[in-house]
C-alpha positions in Angstrom: 48.5 93.4 74.6 51.9 94.9 75.9 53.6 97.7 74.3 57.6 97.9 75.8 59.5 101.0 75.4 62.9 101.9 77.0 62.4 105.5 77.0 60.6 107.7 79.5 57.9 108.2 76.9 56.7 106.0 73.7 57.4 107.3 70.4 61.1 106.5 69.8 62.7 109.2 67.4 59.3 111.1 67.0 60.3 112.1 70.7 63.2 114.5 69.0 63.3 114.1 65.0 62.2 117.3 63.0 58.8 115.8 61.8 54.9 116.9 62.6 54.7 116.6 66.2 51.0 115.7 65.5 52.1 112.5 64.6 53.1 111.5 68.1 50.2 113.1 69.9 47.8 111.3 67.6 49.5 107.9 67.9 50.0 107.9 71.8 46.4 109.1 72.1 45.1 106.0 70.6 47.6 103.4 72.0 46.5 104.6 75.5 42.5 104.5 75.1 42.6 101.0 73.7 41.9 99.1 77.2 43.9 95.8 76.3 47.1 97.3 75.7 49.7 98.0 78.6 52.4 100.5 77.8 55.5 99.9 80.0 58.0 103.1 80.0 61.8 103.1 81.2 61.5 99.7 80.7 64.2 97.7 78.3 63.5 93.6 76.8 67.1 92.2 77.6 67.0 89.5 75.7 64.6 86.8 73.6 64.6 83.3 74.8 62.8 80.2 73.3 59.3 80.1 73.4 59.4 84.3 73.2 60.2 84.4 77.0 61.0 88.0 77.3 62.9 89.4 80.5 61.6 93.1 80.8 63.3 95.1 83.2 61.8 98.0 84.6 64.1 100.2 87.2 65.1 97.1 89.6 62.4 94.6 89.0 62.3 92.0 86.0 59.1 91.0 84.6 59.0 87.5 83.2 57.2 87.7 80.3 55.9 84.9 77.6 54.4 86.2 74.6 52.7 84.4 72.0 53.5 86.9 69.3 56.6 89.5 69.3 57.2 92.4 66.7 60.5 94.2 67.4 60.6 97.9 66.3 64.2 98.6 68.1 65.1 101.4 65.6 68.2 102.1 64.4 71.7 103.4 65.9 73.4 106.1 64.5 77.2 105.3 63.5 79.9 107.8 64.0 82.2 108.9 61.4 85.8 108.0 61.0 88.5 110.8 60.8 91.4 111.7 62.9 90.2 113.4 66.2 86.9 112.5 65.9 87.0 111.3 70.1 87.1 115.1 70.8 84.3 116.8 72.9 81.5 118.6 70.8 81.7 116.1 68.4 78.4 114.0 68.3 75.5 112.4 66.1 73.0 114.5 64.7 70.8 112.3 67.0 72.2 113.4 69.7 72.0 117.2 68.5 68.2 116.6 68.4 67.8 115.3 71.6 69.2 117.6 73.2 67.6 120.4 71.8 64.3 119.1 72.0 64.0 116.9 74.9 66.5 118.9 77.9 66.3 122.3 75.7 70.0 122.2 75.5 72.0 124.8 72.7 74.8 121.9 72.6 77.0 125.0 71.1 77.2 128.6 69.1 78.7 128.0 66.1 78.3 124.6 64.4 79.6 122.2 61.6 77.5 120.0 60.1 78.5 116.3 58.8 75.4 115.6 56.8 75.4 112.4 54.7 71.9 111.8 54.3 68.2 113.7 55.3 68.7 113.4 58.7 72.0 115.5 58.9 70.0 118.5 56.7 67.3 117.9 59.2 70.0 118.3 62.3 71.3 121.8 60.5 67.9 122.9 60.4 67.0 122.4 64.0 70.5 124.2 64.7 69.7 127.4 63.2 66.0 127.4 64.4 68.1 127.2 67.6 69.9 130.0 67.3 72.7 128.1 66.7 75.0 129.2 63.9 75.9 127.2 61.2 79.2 127.8 59.9 79.0 125.4 57.2 77.8 122.0 56.0 79.7 119.2 55.0 77.7 116.7 52.2 80.6 114.0 51.6 78.6 112.9 48.6 79.0 114.4 45.4 75.6 115.8 44.6 74.3 117.4 47.7 70.9 115.9 49.0 67.1 117.2 47.9 67.2 119.4 50.9 70.1 121.6 50.2 68.1 124.0 48.6 66.0 125.0 51.8 69.5 125.8 53.9 70.6 127.7 50.9 67.9 129.4 51.0 68.9 130.3 54.6 72.2 131.4 53.2 74.3 128.6 54.7 77.3 127.5 52.6 77.3 123.5 51.4 80.6 121.9 50.7 79.9 119.0 48.7 82.0 115.9 47.7 84.2 116.7 50.8 84.1 114.9 54.0 85.7 116.3 57.3 89.0 114.9 57.3 90.8 116.1 60.5 89.3 117.8 63.8 91.5 120.1 66.1 91.0 121.2 69.6 92.1 123.1 72.6 95.4 121.9 74.6 93.0 122.6 78.2 89.9 121.0 78.1 90.5 119.2 74.6 86.9 120.7 73.2 86.7 120.8 69.4 87.7 124.3 67.9 87.7 123.6 64.3 87.7 121.1 61.3 89.5 120.5 58.1 87.7 120.0 54.8 90.5 119.6 52.1 92.9 122.1 52.8 90.3 124.4 54.5 89.9 124.7 58.2 86.7 125.9 59.4 86.2 127.4 62.9 83.2 125.8 65.4 82.9 124.4 68.9 80.5 121.8 67.8 80.4 118.7 64.8 77.0 117.1 64.3 77.6 113.8 62.7 74.9 112.0 60.5 76.8 109.3 58.2 73.8 106.4 58.3 73.0 104.2 60.9 72.7 100.4 61.3 69.6 98.2 62.4 69.7 97.5 66.2 70.6 93.9 65.2 71.0 92.5 68.9 67.2 91.2 69.9 66.6 89.9 66.2 69.6 88.1 66.2 68.6 86.1 69.4 65.5 85.4 67.6 67.2 83.7 64.8 67.7 86.7 62.8 70.7 86.9 60.1 72.9 90.3 59.3 73.7 91.0 56.1 75.4 93.9 53.9 73.6 95.2 50.5 76.4 96.5 48.4 74.0 98.1 46.0 72.6 100.6 49.1 75.8 100.4 51.2 73.2 99.5 54.5 73.2 96.5 57.2 70.3 94.1 56.6 68.4 91.8 58.5 66.7 88.6 57.7 65.0 85.9 59.9 64.6 82.5 59.1 61.5 80.8 57.9 58.8 80.2 60.7 60.9 83.0 62.8 58.6 83.6 66.2 58.9 87.4 65.8 58.3 90.0 63.0 60.8 93.4 62.4 58.9 96.8 61.7 60.7 100.1 61.1 64.2 101.3 61.0 65.3 97.6 62.4 63.5 96.4 58.9 65.2 98.7 57.1 62.5 101.3 56.9 64.2 104.7 57.9 61.4 106.9 56.2 58.7 107.9 58.6 55.7 107.1 56.3 57.3 104.1 55.6 58.4 103.0 59.0 54.4 103.4 60.2 53.3 101.2 57.2 55.7 98.3 58.3 54.6 98.7 61.6 51.0 98.3 60.5 52.5 95.3 58.0 54.1 93.3 61.0 51.1 93.9 63.5 48.6 92.7 60.7 50.7 89.6 60.3 51.1 89.1 64.2 47.2 89.6 64.3 46.9 86.9 61.5 48.6 84.4 63.0 46.5 84.6 66.3 43.5 84.2 64.1 42.7 87.9 63.8 42.3 87.8 59.8 43.9 88.3 56.8 46.6 90.3 56.6 46.0 92.9 53.5 49.0 93.5 51.3 50.4 97.0 52.6 54.1 96.8 50.9 53.3 99.0 48.2 52.9 101.7 51.2 56.6 101.5 51.8 58.7 103.9 50.1 62.3 102.4 48.4 65.2 103.5 50.7 67.9 105.3 49.5 71.3 104.3 49.2 73.7 105.4 52.3 77.0 107.0 52.1 80.0 104.5 52.4 82.6 106.4 54.2 86.1 106.2 53.1 87.7 104.1 55.7 91.4 104.1 54.2 93.1 106.0 57.8 94.6 109.0 58.5 98.2 108.4 58.5 98.7 110.5 61.4 96.4 108.2 63.4 93.8 109.2 66.2 90.8 108.1 64.1 88.9 106.0 66.0 86.3 103.1 65.0 85.7 102.0 68.7 85.8 104.8 71.1 84.8 102.5 73.8 88.7 100.6 73.6 90.8 103.4 71.8 90.6 101.7 68.5 91.8 103.0 65.3 91.7 102.0 62.1 95.5 101.1 61.7 94.9 98.7 64.7 91.9 96.5 62.9 94.1 96.8 59.6 97.4 95.5 62.1 94.8 92.3 63.3 94.5 91.5 60.1 98.0 91.4 58.9 98.8 89.3 61.8 96.2 86.6 60.4 93.3 87.0 62.1 90.9 87.1 59.2 87.7 86.4 60.7 85.8 88.9 62.9 85.3 86.5 66.0 89.2 86.4 66.1 90.0 90.3 65.2 87.6 90.8 68.1 88.8 88.7 70.3 92.8 89.8 69.9 91.8 93.3 69.4 88.9 93.7 72.1 86.8 95.9 69.5 83.6 96.0 70.5 84.1 94.2 74.0 83.5 97.6 75.5 80.3 99.0 77.3 78.8 99.5 73.6 79.1 96.2 72.8 80.0 96.9 68.8 77.0 99.0 68.3 79.0 101.7 67.0 82.2 100.1 65.5 80.5 97.1 63.8 79.7 98.4 60.7 82.9 100.2 60.4 85.2 97.2 61.6 83.4 94.4 58.9 83.9 97.1 56.4 87.9 97.5 57.3 88.3 93.8 57.5 86.5 93.3 54.2 88.4 95.6 52.5 91.7 94.0 54.1 90.9 90.5 52.9 89.4 91.1 49.8 85.6 89.9 50.8 82.2 91.6 50.6 81.2 92.9 53.8 78.2 90.8 54.2 80.4 87.6 53.8 82.3 88.9 57.2 79.5 89.8 59.1 79.2 90.8 62.8 79.9 88.7 66.0 77.3 87.2 67.5 74.9 88.5 69.3 73.9 86.9 73.1 71.7 88.1 75.9 71.7 90.4 77.8 71.2 93.3 75.1 71.9 95.8 78.0 73.5 95.9 81.1 71.9 94.5 84.1 71.7 96.6 87.4 72.9 94.6 90.7 69.3 95.5 92.0 67.7 93.5 89.2 70.0 90.4 90.2 69.4 90.7 93.8 65.8 89.5 93.2 63.1 90.4 94.7 62.4 94.1 96.2 59.2 94.0 97.6 58.9 93.1 100.8 57.4 89.6 101.1 55.2 88.9 103.7 54.2 85.6 105.3 51.3 85.2 107.7 51.2 82.5 110.4 47.8 80.2 110.3 46.7 81.6 113.4 47.2 85.2 111.8 43.2 86.0 112.1 43.1 84.8 115.8 46.0 87.6 116.7 44.4 90.0 115.2 40.9 89.3 116.9 43.1 89.2 120.0 43.8 93.0 119.2 47.5 92.0 118.9 50.4 95.0 117.3 51.5 92.8 114.5 55.3 93.5 113.2 57.1 92.1 110.7 60.2 90.2 111.4 61.9 89.2 108.4 59.2 88.3 105.9 57.0 86.8 109.0 53.9 88.8 110.9 53.7 88.2 114.2 52.3 89.8 117.5 54.4 92.3 119.4 51.9 92.4 122.5 48.3 92.4 122.8 46.3 95.4 123.2 46.1 99.1 122.8 49.4 100.6 121.7 49.5 103.0 124.7 49.3 100.7 127.2 52.4 98.8 126.0 55.1 98.9 129.1 51.8 97.2 131.1 51.2 94.6 129.0 54.5 93.3 128.1 54.7 93.2 132.0 51.3 91.5 132.2 52.5 89.1 129.5 55.6 88.5 131.1 53.5 88.0 134.9 51.6 85.7 133.7 54.2 83.1 132.4 56.3 83.4 135.4 53.0 83.1 137.9 50.6 81.2 135.8 50.4 80.1 132.1 51.0 81.6 128.6 51.1 80.8 124.8 53.4 82.1 122.2 52.7 81.2 118.6 56.1 79.9 117.3 54.6 78.7 113.5 57.4 80.8 112.0 60.3 78.4 113.2 62.3 76.7 110.6 61.2 72.8 110.6 62.9 70.2 108.8 62.5 66.6 108.5 66.1 64.3 108.2 64.8 60.5 107.0 67.2 58.0 106.0 69.6 55.1 107.7 72.1 57.8 108.1 70.0 60.5 109.2 71.7 60.1 112.8 75.4 60.2 111.3 74.1 63.1 109.4 73.4 65.1 111.8 76.6 64.3 113.8 78.0 65.9 111.2 76.3 69.1 110.7 76.1 69.8 114.5 78.2 70.1 117.5 76.3 67.5 119.8 76.1 63.6 119.3 72.9 62.4 117.2 73.8 59.4 116.1 72.9 57.9 119.8 70.3 59.9 120.6 67.5 58.0 121.6 64.2 58.2 119.9 61.5 60.0 122.2 64.4 62.2 123.3 65.4 66.3 122.3 68.5 67.6 121.8 70.1 71.1 121.6 71.6 71.8 117.9 74.0 74.3 117.5 75.1 74.9 114.3 78.8 76.2 113.0 79.9 77.1 109.9 83.8 76.0 108.5 85.5 78.7 110.3 83.9 77.5 113.7 81.7 80.1 114.1 77.8 79.7 115.1 75.3 80.6 112.5 72.5 78.6 113.4 70.7 77.1 117.1 67.6 74.5 117.7 66.7 71.3 118.6 66.7 68.0 117.1 63.6 65.6 118.0 64.2 61.6 117.4 60.7 60.0 116.2 62.3 56.9 114.6 65.8 55.5 114.1 65.7 56.8 110.9 63.6 60.0 111.4 64.6 63.4 112.8 62.5 66.7 113.5 64.7 69.1 113.8 63.8 73.3 114.1 66.4 76.0 113.2 65.9 80.1 113.7 63.1 81.4 111.6 65.6 83.7 109.4 68.0 80.9 108.7 65.7 77.6 107.5 66.2 78.2 103.9 70.2 78.6 104.9 70.6 75.5 106.8 68.5 73.4 104.6 70.5 74.7 101.8 73.8 74.2 103.7 72.7 70.5 104.5 71.9 69.6 100.9 75.8 71.1 99.9 77.2 69.0 102.3 75.3 65.9 101.4 76.0 65.9 97.9 79.8 66.0 98.6 79.1 63.1 101.5 76.5 61.1 99.9 75.0 59.9 103.2 71.3 57.9 103.0 69.5 60.7 103.6 66.5 63.3 102.3 66.3 67.0 103.9 62.8 68.3 103.9 61.9 71.8 104.6 58.4 71.5 106.5 58.4 74.9 107.9 54.9 75.7 106.2 53.6 72.9 106.7 53.7 72.6 110.7 52.5 75.3 113.0 53.9 75.6 116.3 51.9 77.3 119.7 54.4 77.2 122.9 52.3 76.3 126.0 54.7 77.9 129.2 54.1 78.5 132.8 54.0 76.7 136.2 50.4 75.6 135.3 51.4 74.8 131.5 50.8 71.2 132.3 47.2 71.6 134.1 45.9 73.1 130.9 47.4 70.7 128.6 46.2 67.6 130.9 42.4 69.5 130.3 42.2 68.0 126.9 41.4 64.8 125.9 44.6 63.4 124.3 46.7 60.1 124.5 49.6 62.0 125.8 50.7 61.6 129.6 51.8 65.3 130.8 52.8 64.0 134.1 56.5 64.9 135.0 58.0 61.3 135.1 56.0 60.3 132.0 57.0 63.2 129.8 60.6 64.3 131.3 62.3 67.6 130.2 64.1 67.3 126.5 61.6 64.5 125.7 59.1 64.4 122.6 55.9 62.7 122.3 53.8 62.4 119.6 49.8 61.4 120.1 46.3 63.0 119.9 45.5 66.4 121.5 42.0 67.4 121.6 41.2 64.9 118.6 44.1 66.4 116.3 47.5 65.1 115.6 50.5 66.4 117.3 53.9 66.5 118.0 55.1 67.5 121.4 58.9 68.7 123.1 59.1 69.4 126.1 62.2 72.5 126.2 62.4 75.5 128.0 63.1 79.1 126.3 61.5 81.1 128.8 62.7 79.0 131.5 59.3 77.9 133.1 57.7 74.5 132.2 57.0 74.7 128.4 55.5 72.3 126.2 56.0 73.0 122.1 53.0 71.5 120.2 53.4 71.3 116.7 50.6 70.4 114.6 49.4 70.4 110.7 48.9 73.6 110.1 45.4 73.1 108.8 45.0 72.4 112.4 46.8 75.3 113.9 43.4 77.2 114.5 41.7 74.4 116.2 44.4 73.4 118.2 44.7 76.9 119.3 41.4 77.4 120.1 41.2 74.2 122.3 44.0 75.8 124.4 42.8 78.9 124.5 39.4 77.4 126.0 41.1 75.0 128.4 43.3 77.6 129.4 40.4 80.1 130.7 40.4 78.3 134.6 44.3 78.7 134.8 44.4 82.2 133.3 46.1 81.5 130.1 47.2 84.2 128.4 48.9 84.7 124.8 51.9 86.5 124.9 54.1 88.4 122.2 57.3 89.2 121.1 58.3 91.3 123.2 57.2 89.3 126.2 59.5 86.3 124.6 62.9 88.8 124.7 62.3 89.7 127.9 61.5 86.3 129.5 64.6 84.6 127.3 66.7 87.3 128.5 65.9 86.6 132.5 67.0 83.1 131.6 70.1 84.2 129.8 69.7 82.5 126.5 70.7 83.6 123.5 69.5 84.6 119.9 71.2 83.9 117.3 72.4 87.0 114.7 72.1 89.3 118.1 73.8 88.2 121.2 76.5 86.3 118.1 78.0 87.7 115.3 80.1 86.7 112.3 83.3 85.3 114.9 81.1 84.0 117.6 82.2 80.5 118.7 80.4 78.2 121.1 83.3 78.8 123.9 82.9 82.9 123.6 78.9 81.6 124.3 79.9 79.7 127.3 78.2 76.9 125.2 81.1 74.7 125.6 78.6 72.0 127.5 77.2 72.0 124.1 79.9 70.6 121.6 81.2 66.7 121.9 84.4 65.9 123.0 84.4 62.6 121.5 83.2 62.8 117.8 85.8 62.6 115.2 84.4 65.3 112.5 81.7 67.8 112.6 81.7 71.1 110.7 84.1 73.4 112.0 85.5 71.4 114.4 89.3 71.5 113.7 88.8 75.4 113.5 87.7 76.1 117.2 90.1 73.6 118.4 92.7 75.8 116.6 90.9 78.9 118.1 91.1 77.6 121.0 94.9 76.8 121.1 95.2 80.3 120.5 93.6 81.6 123.3 90.0 83.3 123.8 89.5 87.3 124.1 86.2 87.3 125.2 83.3 85.8 126.8 79.3 86.7 126.9 78.3 87.1 130.5 75.1 88.5 132.0 75.7 91.8 133.8 73.2 93.2 136.6 72.1 97.1 136.5 70.6 96.9 139.6 71.1 100.4 141.4 72.5 101.9 138.2 71.6 105.5 137.6 72.3 105.4 134.0 71.1 102.5 131.8 73.1 101.5 128.3 71.6 100.3 125.6 72.0 97.5 122.9 75.6 97.5 121.5 77.3 100.2 123.7 80.6 99.4 124.3 82.7 97.5 127.3 85.6 99.0 128.1 89.1 97.6 129.6 91.6 100.1 130.3 90.2 102.4 128.5 89.9 100.4 125.0 86.6 98.7 123.9 86.9 94.7 124.3 83.3 93.8 123.6 79.9 95.2 123.8 76.0 94.5 125.2 74.2 92.6 122.9 70.6 92.2 124.6 69.4 94.4 127.7 66.1 95.0 129.0 64.2 96.0 132.4 63.4 92.9 134.0 59.9 93.1 135.3 60.6 90.0 137.6 63.6 91.2 139.3 62.8 94.8 139.1 65.7 96.5 137.7 67.4 96.0 134.3 70.0 93.4 133.0 71.9 92.5 129.7 74.5 90.0 128.3 77.2 91.4 127.0 80.8 90.2 125.5 83.5 91.4 127.9 87.4 90.4 128.1 88.2 86.6 129.1 89.9 88.1 132.2 86.6 89.5 133.4 84.1 86.6 132.7 84.2 85.6 136.0 81.0 86.3 138.3 81.6 88.8 140.9 84.3 90.9 138.5 83.5 94.1 137.4 83.3 95.7 134.3 82.9 99.3 132.8 80.3 99.9 130.1 80.1 103.5 128.1 76.6 104.4 128.0 74.8 106.5 124.9 75.5 110.1 127.5 79.5 109.5 127.7 78.8 108.1 131.0 81.0 105.2 132.2 79.0 102.9 134.9 80.6 99.8 136.7 78.6 96.8 137.0 79.2 93.3 138.3 79.5 90.2 136.2 76.9 87.2 136.8 76.0 84.0 135.1 74.2 83.7 132.2 70.8 82.9 134.0 69.2 85.4 136.1 66.0 83.6 137.0 66.4 80.6 138.3 69.9 79.7 137.6 69.6 76.0 138.8 66.5 75.0 136.0 64.4 74.0 139.0 61.2 75.7 137.6 61.8 74.6 134.0 62.3 70.7 135.3 59.4 70.4 137.3 
């Protein structure tokens, strides 16, 4: 069972109304002891949907709930009184007065007038007296004062019966209420507590099919559920306003729900409910001077609604759209009944015949935090996660994925990262690349499709070849990169960056919905795991394993791919070079990942194979001058600014972003990504430090780090196009404010001629 309450504590009006507090304490204690009851406070049920599907919102979290039985005890909504200047500060509902007193210990005024058209008004008056507020008068608009009048007269408080408040007046400065007029008499006050009746909170019941009606005999709105309705109503929302009646009605609704669930027959408890007294129907003729507000959200007066009917809008839905009544934040909760009565009188119909406007979900406002989706951190682990932990890896979250940052004790990070880099440069290393996005593009138009999605040519790509992929958006901005391995004429295996694969797939599906090419795009990121074996001895490690793939240089050249068996396991192997060394990226079904990792580790022992983490990978790619999308690119970066003109086909008639980069090229470039060497520099800047030209910022450092291979710090940075040539010197502003002059060199700091990776 689940009990949902939008207040900080359960109990509804029992938390502030004038009644025995032991009732609430007893009920709350019983509820807390029920082992199968979950209580969710501060939670709003923001709608009812088919088959009792309920969205429960607690803070920024949405609980999608499916219930077999639903009991709605949503209570009633107090209504404002309609009189001239009824919008002045200091005029409030009686329930608001009681909440201020009991929830917050706030005295809402010093001298009060209470408009009491029911017992709730007399309760508010007694609460004010006991809180030390002077009670100027109780105004009971009914011909005869209520049964509670004697209790107040005994305290020396006057009661004015048979005359409602007709007007309020306030100060010129802060507009706070200072007096009210009853007939020809003005009474000074700084607080007006209004209790003139309430309406059932009809929104959720109406979602479930309830019909709003009106009982002329009692002047009350009613709710009736259709036969076989999926919900039950209980308490004030079902018209039971008295405490004992509401509790009895709650027991009835609960027993009906239990009986429907097969837990016994419900006894007849209808006789426990007291008959409801007739409500006071306040006059709505309107004040000749106006300012008698019906809808406080939209500043609509009685005359505005009457004029809407005179304009020919007889139906309430049309009156709503013409006048905007009920379209503000309260969504008609405080204006629906009065509006229906005004329209009914103006059109000579019954209030029940006029009704109220349609209630639709959501019941209340929904915060952007809820609409934004998940707020708890999402965590994903590769199939090799346990192997990394066994090797004492320091794991870090990169997006949703936990990945090894380096292997070994935390206090030896600098030394260990340098050792991992040295292992790749001088021997062989292995990196878990399972988090890379992986897509299969299938179909007879697969090559033509990739031609449109990426800047390079893929339709003419040979089977068995691997080609770099650079993706742009319509502005010509670089948004992702990867490689495409052609497995067959109608099948490509495409990689994407870890954080962008979902977007890449979505973009592909979006564009092909328009192009209608014969392709299918399948995200297989979780289905395949990947390991990058890299370094001068990488080939020797792979050749030590049994398999049907020839890893020799001539049989398996750079930027080629092979499928086959290795150590008895199915693999897809691509020869690429993110580290700048001989590299083989092995992909296999994730269920075989651990077996492949263990086989590679065993085969690599004689060659000193060492697993390396993200920090070593970051520095290895920086030494080679390779970019990271999102770090070395921004929302405006073009291929030319990266120096990637070689990756853009000049022959293709179209690809996404082609027209934009051509236009931007004609307009001229202003910056270029280059390598900077800080050899011998006394002060080293950090990432995002500015590059200056003539004292003005023209770019910034995107990646920087100490290169163990070179023995000094290197960086990638955007500089002015006129300073992009190797040998130029640029000015970098350090975080200390010091200006450093450093030389520009090519992208690749290590092996710029690519001799090592193509061996």
